[in-house]
C-alpha positions as CSV (number, residue, x, y, z in Angstrom):
1,M,18.3,37.1,0.5
2,V,14.0,36.0,0.1
3,V,13.9,31.9,0.3
4,G,13.4,30.7,-3.4
5,D,16.5,32.8,-4.2
6,V,19.0,30.0,-2.0
7,T,20.1,27.5,-4.9
8,T,21.7,24.6,-3.7
9,A,24.1,22.3,-6.4
10,V,22.9,18.6,-6.0
11,D,24.9,15.7,-8.3
12,V,21.3,13.5,-9.5
13,L,17.8,15.1,-8.8
14,I,14.8,13.0,-9.3
15,L,11.3,13.9,-8.9
16,G,8.7,11.5,-7.6
17,A,8.8,9.1,-5.0
18,G,7.6,6.6,-6.0
19,P,8.4,2.7,-7.6
20,G,9.9,4.4,-10.3
21,G,11.8,7.4,-8.7
22,Y,12.8,5.3,-5.2
23,A,14.0,2.1,-7.8
24,A,16.3,5.0,-9.3
25,A,17.4,7.1,-6.8
26,I,18.5,3.8,-5.1
27,R,20.6,2.5,-7.9
28,A,21.8,5.6,-8.6
29,A,22.9,5.7,-5.1
30,Q,24.7,2.6,-5.6
31,L,26.3,3.5,-8.1
32,G,28.5,6.6,-6.2
33,R,26.2,9.2,-7.2
34,H,24.9,11.7,-4.7
35,V,21.0,11.4,-5.0
36,T,18.4,14.0,-3.7
37,I,14.8,13.2,-4.8
38,V,11.9,15.4,-4.4
39,E,8.1,13.8,-3.6
40,P,5.5,15.6,-1.8
41,G,3.8,13.0,-0.3
42,P,4.2,10.0,1.4
43,I,7.2,7.9,0.2
44,G,6.5,5.4,-2.7
45,G,3.9,6.9,-4.6
46,M,0.8,5.9,-5.8
47,C,1.1,2.4,-6.1
48,L,2.2,2.2,-2.2
49,N,0.2,4.2,-1.1
50,R,-3.2,4.4,-2.4
51,G,-2.7,2.0,-5.8
52,C,-1.0,-1.6,-5.8
53,I,-0.3,-2.2,-2.1
54,P,-4.0,-1.7,-0.6
55,L,-5.6,-3.0,-3.5
56,K,-3.6,-6.5,-3.4
57,A,-3.6,-6.5,0.8
58,L,-7.9,-6.1,0.8
59,L,-8.0,-8.7,-2.5
60,S,-5.8,-10.7,-0.1
61,A,-8.1,-10.3,2.9
62,S,-11.3,-10.8,0.9
63,E,-10.1,-14.3,-0.6
64,R,-9.3,-15.6,2.7
65,Y,-12.8,-14.8,3.7
66,Q,-14.3,-16.2,0.8
67,Q,-12.3,-19.4,1.1
68,M,-13.3,-20.0,4.1
69,R,-17.2,-19.3,3.7
70,S,-16.2,-21.8,0.0
71,D,-18.5,-25.3,0.4
72,D,-14.8,-26.8,-0.7
73,L,-14.2,-26.7,3.4
74,T,-17.2,-28.7,4.0
75,T,-15.9,-31.6,1.7
76,M,-12.5,-31.4,3.3
77,G,-14.0,-31.9,6.3
78,L,-13.5,-28.3,7.5
79,H,-16.7,-26.5,9.0
80,A,-16.4,-22.6,10.0
81,E,-18.9,-21.4,12.0
82,A,-20.0,-18.3,12.0
83,V,-17.6,-16.6,9.7
84,S,-17.5,-12.5,9.0
85,F,-15.7,-9.8,8.1
86,D,-14.8,-6.1,9.6
87,W,-14.5,-3.6,7.0
88,A,-12.8,-1.1,9.4
89,T,-10.5,-3.5,10.7
90,M,-9.8,-4.8,7.2
91,Q,-8.7,-0.9,6.2
92,T,-6.4,-0.3,9.5
93,W,-4.9,-3.9,8.5
94,K,-4.6,-3.0,4.6
95,Q,-2.7,0.5,6.1
96,S,-0.3,-1.2,8.2
97,V,0.8,-3.2,5.6
98,V,1.1,0.3,3.5
99,E,3.3,1.8,6.6
100,R,5.6,-1.0,7.3
101,L,6.4,-0.9,3.3
102,S,6.4,2.6,3.0
103,N,8.5,2.5,6.0
104,G,11.1,0.6,4.5
105,V,11.5,2.4,1.4
106,R,12.4,5.4,4.0
107,R,15.3,3.2,5.7
108,L,16.6,2.0,2.0
109,L,16.9,5.5,0.9
110,A,18.1,6.8,3.7
111,G,21.0,3.6,4.2
112,N,21.7,4.8,0.7
113,H,22.6,8.4,1.7
114,V,20.1,9.3,-0.3
115,E,18.4,12.8,0.7
116,V,14.9,13.9,0.6
117,V,13.0,16.4,0.1
118,T,8.8,16.6,0.5
119,G,8.0,19.0,-1.5
120,I,6.6,19.6,-5.2
121,G,8.6,20.4,-7.8
122,W,8.7,21.6,-11.4
123,F,11.7,23.1,-13.9
124,I,12.7,26.8,-14.0
125,N,14.9,25.8,-16.4
126,A,17.2,22.8,-18.3
127,Q,19.4,22.8,-15.0
128,E,17.4,24.1,-12.5
129,V,14.1,23.3,-10.6
130,R,12.1,25.1,-7.8
131,V,11.0,23.0,-4.8
132,E,7.4,24.7,-2.9
133,G,7.8,22.2,-0.2
134,E,6.4,23.0,3.5
135,Y,9.2,25.0,4.6
136,G,9.0,27.6,0.9
137,T,10.6,27.3,-1.8
138,H,14.0,26.2,-2.7
139,R,16.1,26.3,-5.8
140,F,18.0,22.7,-7.3
141,K,20.6,23.0,-9.6
142,F,22.0,19.5,-11.2
143,E,23.7,17.7,-13.1
144,D,21.6,15.2,-13.9
145,C,17.6,14.9,-13.7
146,I,15.1,11.8,-13.6
147,V,11.6,12.6,-14.1
148,A,9.2,9.8,-12.6
149,T,6.3,12.3,-11.7
150,G,3.5,9.1,-12.6
151,A,0.2,9.4,-13.3
152,E,-2.9,10.2,-11.9
153,T,-6.5,9.2,-12.5
154,V,-8.9,12.0,-13.5
155,P,-11.6,12.6,-11.2
156,H,-15.0,11.6,-12.9
157,N,-17.6,15.2,-13.4
158,D,-20.2,12.8,-11.2
159,K,-20.1,13.2,-7.6
160,N,-20.7,9.6,-7.4
161,V,-18.6,8.5,-9.7
162,S,-15.0,7.9,-7.3
163,T,-11.9,7.1,-8.6
164,P,-10.1,3.4,-7.7
165,E,-8.1,5.0,-5.4
166,Q,-10.8,6.1,-3.9
167,I,-13.3,3.5,-4.1
168,L,-10.4,1.4,-1.8
169,Q,-10.4,4.1,0.7
170,L,-14.8,4.0,1.2
171,P,-15.1,4.0,5.3
172,Q,-18.2,1.3,4.7
173,L,-18.8,-1.0,1.5
174,P,-21.7,0.0,-0.7
175,Q,-24.3,-2.2,-0.9
176,R,-24.2,-2.4,-4.6
177,L,-21.3,-0.8,-7.1
178,G,-20.9,-0.1,-10.7
179,I,-17.8,-0.7,-11.8
180,V,-16.6,0.4,-15.8
181,G,-13.5,-0.6,-17.3
182,N,-12.0,-3.4,-19.0
183,D,-8.4,-4.0,-17.6
184,Y,-6.5,-5.5,-14.7
185,I,-8.3,-3.2,-12.0
186,A,-11.6,-3.3,-12.8
187,L,-11.7,-7.1,-12.5
188,E,-9.7,-7.0,-9.6
189,L,-12.3,-4.0,-7.6
190,A,-15.2,-6.1,-8.6
191,T,-14.0,-9.1,-7.1
192,L,-13.2,-7.4,-3.9
193,F,-16.3,-5.9,-3.6
194,A,-18.5,-9.2,-4.7
195,R,-17.0,-11.4,-2.3
196,L,-17.5,-8.9,0.3
197,G,-21.1,-9.4,-0.3
198,V,-21.4,-5.9,-2.6
199,N,-24.0,-6.0,-5.4
200,V,-21.6,-5.2,-8.3
201,K,-22.4,-5.0,-11.9
202,L,-18.7,-4.7,-13.8
203,Y,-19.5,-2.7,-17.1
204,S,-16.7,-3.5,-20.0
205,P,-16.3,-0.9,-22.7
206,T,-15.6,-3.3,-25.1
207,E,-17.0,-7.2,-25.7
208,H,-13.8,-8.2,-23.7
209,I,-13.6,-8.0,-20.3
210,I,-9.9,-7.8,-20.4
211,A,-7.9,-7.1,-23.7
212,G,-4.9,-9.8,-25.2
213,V,-5.8,-12.8,-23.4
214,E,-6.1,-16.3,-24.8
215,P,-10.7,-16.8,-24.7
216,A,-10.6,-20.3,-23.5
217,A,-8.8,-18.4,-20.1
218,L,-11.3,-15.6,-20.6
219,R,-14.0,-18.3,-20.2
220,L,-13.3,-19.5,-16.9
221,V,-12.2,-15.6,-14.8
222,Q,-16.0,-15.4,-16.5
223,A,-17.4,-18.1,-14.8
224,G,-15.5,-17.1,-12.2
225,L,-16.7,-13.8,-11.9
226,R,-20.9,-15.1,-12.4
227,K,-19.6,-17.9,-9.2
228,L,-19.1,-14.1,-7.4
229,G,-22.6,-12.9,-8.5
230,I,-20.9,-10.7,-10.5
231,E,-22.3,-10.7,-15.2
232,P,-19.4,-8.9,-16.8
233,M,-21.9,-6.6,-19.2
234,T,-20.7,-4.4,-22.5
235,L,-21.3,-0.6,-21.4
236,K,-23.9,1.0,-24.1
237,H,-25.7,3.8,-23.0
238,T,-25.7,2.1,-19.3
239,T,-25.9,5.5,-16.6
240,L,-22.5,4.3,-14.1
241,A,-23.8,5.2,-10.9
242,S,-26.8,6.4,-9.3
243,D,-27.7,8.0,-5.7
244,D,-28.3,4.5,-4.9
245,M,-25.4,3.1,-6.6
246,P,-22.2,4.9,-6.3
247,G,-19.5,3.8,-9.4
248,V,-16.0,3.5,-10.0
249,T,-14.1,3.7,-13.1
250,T,-10.4,2.8,-14.1
251,K,-9.9,5.0,-17.4
252,K,-8.8,8.1,-17.3
253,V,-5.4,7.9,-16.8
254,V,-3.4,10.8,-17.8
255,P,0.5,11.1,-17.8
256,N,1.2,13.8,-14.4
257,T,3.5,16.2,-16.1
258,N,0.8,19.3,-16.3
259,G,2.7,21.1,-13.6
260,L,6.1,20.2,-14.4
261,H,6.2,23.5,-16.6
262,L,8.4,21.6,-19.2
263,G,7.2,24.0,-22.4
264,G,10.1,26.1,-20.6
265,I,12.6,24.0,-21.5
266,S,11.4,22.7,-24.7
267,M,11.1,18.9,-23.9
268,K,9.1,16.7,-26.3
269,L,5.9,15.1,-25.5
270,T,4.0,12.2,-26.7
271,E,0.0,12.7,-27.7
272,N,-0.6,11.8,-24.3
273,C,1.5,14.7,-22.9
274,G,4.1,11.8,-21.4
275,I,7.4,12.2,-21.5
276,A,8.9,11.2,-25.0
277,V,11.9,9.2,-24.0
278,N,14.6,7.1,-26.1
279,T,15.8,3.0,-24.7
280,M,17.9,4.6,-22.4
281,Q,15.5,6.6,-20.5
282,Q,16.7,10.0,-22.0
283,S,14.7,12.8,-22.2
284,S,14.8,15.3,-25.9
285,V,17.4,17.0,-23.0
286,P,19.9,14.1,-22.9
287,H,20.7,15.2,-19.1
288,I,17.1,14.5,-18.0
289,Y,15.2,11.0,-18.3
290,A,11.5,9.8,-17.6
291,V,10.4,6.7,-16.0
292,G,7.1,5.0,-15.2
293,D,3.9,6.6,-15.9
294,C,4.9,10.0,-16.9
295,T,6.2,8.8,-20.5
296,G,2.7,7.8,-21.3
297,G,2.7,4.6,-22.1
298,Q,2.0,1.1,-19.7
299,A,1.2,1.8,-16.4
300,L,2.9,-1.0,-14.4
301,A,4.7,-0.4,-11.7
302,S,7.2,-3.3,-13.1
303,I,7.7,-1.3,-15.9
304,A,8.3,1.5,-13.7
305,I,10.9,-0.3,-11.3
306,K,12.9,-1.4,-14.2
307,Q,12.9,2.0,-15.5
308,G,13.9,3.6,-12.6
309,K,17.1,1.1,-12.5
310,V,18.2,1.6,-16.2
311,A,18.2,5.6,-16.6
312,A,20.0,5.3,-13.2
313,E,22.2,2.9,-14.4
314,V,23.1,5.6,-18.3
315,L,23.0,8.3,-15.9
316,A,26.0,6.8,-14.2
317,G,27.8,5.7,-17.6
318,Q,26.9,2.2,-18.1
319,R,25.8,0.8,-21.5
320,V,22.1,-0.3,-20.6
321,Q,18.7,-0.2,-22.2
322,F,15.1,-0.5,-21.4
323,A,14.3,-3.8,-24.0
324,P,12.0,-6.2,-22.7
325,L,10.3,-9.1,-24.7
326,V,7.2,-9.6,-23.3
327,T,5.6,-7.8,-20.0
328,P,3.2,-10.2,-17.8
329,L,0.3,-9.6,-17.1
330,V,-1.5,-10.9,-13.4
331,V,-4.6,-10.4,-12.2
332,H,-6.6,-11.3,-9.2
333,T,-9.6,-12.7,-9.8
334,T,-11.0,-16.3,-8.8
335,P,-9.6,-18.4,-10.4
336,E,-6.1,-16.3,-10.9
337,L,-5.3,-15.5,-14.5
338,A,-1.7,-14.7,-16.1
339,A,-0.9,-13.9,-19.5
340,V,3.0,-13.3,-20.9
341,G,4.0,-12.8,-24.8
342,L,1.3,-13.5,-27.8
343,T,-2.1,-14.8,-27.8
344,V,-3.0,-17.8,-30.7
345,E,-4.8,-14.7,-32.1
346,E,-1.4,-12.5,-32.0
347,A,0.8,-14.9,-33.1
348,T,-1.3,-16.0,-36.3
349,Q,-1.4,-12.1,-37.0
350,A,2.4,-10.8,-36.8
351,G,2.8,-13.8,-39.7
352,Y,4.2,-17.2,-37.1
353,S,2.6,-20.3,-38.2
354,V,2.2,-21.7,-34.4
355,T,1.5,-25.0,-32.8
356,I,-0.5,-25.2,-29.4
357,G,-0.2,-27.4,-25.9
358,R,-2.9,-26.7,-23.6
359,F,-3.2,-28.7,-19.7
360,P,-6.4,-28.7,-17.4
361,L,-5.8,-28.0,-13.9
362,A,-8.1,-30.7,-12.7
363,A,-5.5,-33.2,-14.0
364,N,-2.9,-31.8,-11.9
365,G,-1.8,-33.7,-8.7
366,R,-1.2,-30.1,-6.7
367,A,-4.8,-28.8,-7.7
368,S,-6.2,-31.5,-7.0
369,T,-5.2,-30.9,-3.5
370,L,-5.7,-27.5,-2.9
371,G,-9.0,-28.1,-3.7
372,A,-8.7,-25.5,-7.0
373,D,-8.7,-27.5,-10.1
374,N,-10.5,-25.1,-12.2
375,G,-8.3,-23.3,-14.5
376,V,-5.9,-24.2,-17.5
377,A,-2.3,-23.9,-18.8
378,M,-2.0,-22.2,-22.1
379,V,1.1,-22.5,-24.3
380,V,1.9,-20.5,-28.0
381,A,5.3,-21.4,-30.0
382,E,7.0,-20.9,-33.7
383,K,5.4,-24.6,-35.3
384,D,9.4,-24.5,-36.8
385,N,11.4,-24.8,-34.6
386,G,9.4,-25.3,-30.8
387,A,10.3,-21.6,-29.3
388,I,8.2,-20.3,-27.2
389,V,5.7,-17.2,-28.3
390,G,3.4,-16.5,-24.8
391,V,1.8,-18.9,-22.1
392,T,-1.7,-18.0,-20.9
393,L,-2.3,-19.5,-17.0
394,V,-5.4,-19.7,-15.0
395,G,-5.2,-21.1,-11.1
396,P,-3.9,-20.5,-8.4
397,H,-0.2,-18.7,-8.1
398,A,-0.4,-17.7,-11.5
399,G,0.5,-14.5,-10.6
400,T,4.0,-16.4,-9.5
401,L,4.8,-18.9,-11.9
402,I,4.0,-17.0,-15.5
403,G,8.0,-15.6,-13.8
404,Q,8.9,-19.1,-15.0
405,A,7.5,-18.4,-18.7
406,T,8.1,-14.7,-19.0
407,L,12.1,-15.9,-17.9
408,G,11.9,-18.9,-20.8
409,I,10.4,-16.2,-24.0
410,E,13.5,-13.7,-22.5
411,M,16.1,-16.6,-23.5
412,G,14.5,-17.8,-25.7
413,A,13.4,-21.0,-24.6
414,T,11.6,-23.4,-26.8
415,L,9.0,-26.2,-26.0
416,T,11.7,-29.4,-25.5
417,D,13.7,-27.0,-22.7
418,F,10.6,-26.2,-20.9
419,T,9.9,-30.2,-21.2
420,E,13.5,-31.3,-20.7
421,I,14.1,-29.7,-17.0
422,L,13.0,-31.0,-13.7
423,Y,9.5,-29.6,-12.1
424,A,8.5,-30.9,-8.7
425,H,6.3,-33.6,-7.6
426,P,3.5,-32.6,-7.1
427,G,3.4,-29.2,-8.1
428,L,1.6,-26.3,-10.3
429,G,4.2,-26.4,-11.8
430,E,4.0,-29.0,-13.6
431,T,1.2,-27.5,-16.0
432,I,3.5,-26.0,-17.7
433,L,5.2,-28.6,-18.6
434,E,2.5,-31.1,-19.8
435,S,1.2,-28.0,-21.8
436,S,4.4,-28.0,-23.9
437,E,4.6,-31.8,-23.9
438,D,0.6,-31.6,-24.9
439,A,2.0,-29.1,-27.8
440,L,4.4,-32.1,-28.7
441,G,2.1,-34.2,-28.8
442,K,3.7,-36.4,-25.6
443,A,1.8,-35.5,-22.2
444,I,1.5,-38.0,-20.0
445,H,-1.6,-37.2,-18.3
446,L,-3.7,-36.3,-20.9
447,L,-5.4,-38.8,-23.8
448,T,-3.6,-38.1,-26.7
449,K,-4.9,-38.8,-30.3
450,H,-2.2,-41.2,-32.4
């Protein structure tokens, strides 16, 4: 019998071991299903190995370097002499973080008795997948299948223009770098390389460096970029890259579905070739589910993880769906930016009559003790009942604090709810308290008009 004719019957087959795939695998195993997961590369997918985690690791290292060189240390009485960095060592440390996390996920899969198969899979029909791997090809016949193959960045036709994944693996830092994009990845890449002394030019395809963010917050972020030597510009007829200035673009991301042979099983696709799904993550073939970037939706690991859990719970017989009210945005710039829900403009366009509260970090005790008081907390609420519809934070740990605001919106919290709970003092969380009090006209640490 030739290799490829052998068919193995499996319970749940998952294609892709990125955040959505491995989360689905573990949750399905927890619920009593026998799971096989297929992945051609390292466990953890794009996010863990080449995207989110590597970028955040390098951002953390560059932030510490920037802080050690900051004039603010001198005013605190701290003097750091001859501060330097080694890019090669920084890359080695980044890779150690990636490998530790990837090995951790692999241990979790093994501990939940998930079988891992290395290879690339595609559909033969609606009940079978062929997997081509190191040891030839094999057929798997499944009861249920979850597709979690992610998305891929389309390479630019200019050899001097890299994808974000490629630029993070450079063996040496360039002297100059042009970055095109108006998303969090573009801003974080610009921040990373500028902190390390690279001459960065940031080109936005639109007038805004990132969409859906309060203008007052964007001004603070832009000021932080300028302090690093970055002057954001609108891309018109600018040449992105040249021999002496390599470039990177954050756009042209497409769902990784081309090699799945979906046409042969009559699966419905979205306009951008993602797998169309309902709120239970079911495709047009009911026993085949899809999660994460391969659905053509917003490319965030947080979404993929949640959708993976939902898909696993649905195929285990639970009545659940993916229906978040809001999705938080976090951008690790200097200062850090985080937002969730609607901006003032978006809320007004949606027909809300709103009230707004603002509180500057300069009036927050904890921010002052951190030497990082350049920021703001903004809250948007319905005027008639005080229901929170949006929160924007700029400042240290904004990405962590936004979780409280996200929970509040999901649970229907009002301005009064935000002001009635106790906050640790001194704490950055008090900025949410006082911005809510400002919207109610009773902030303590702001002069208000009577």
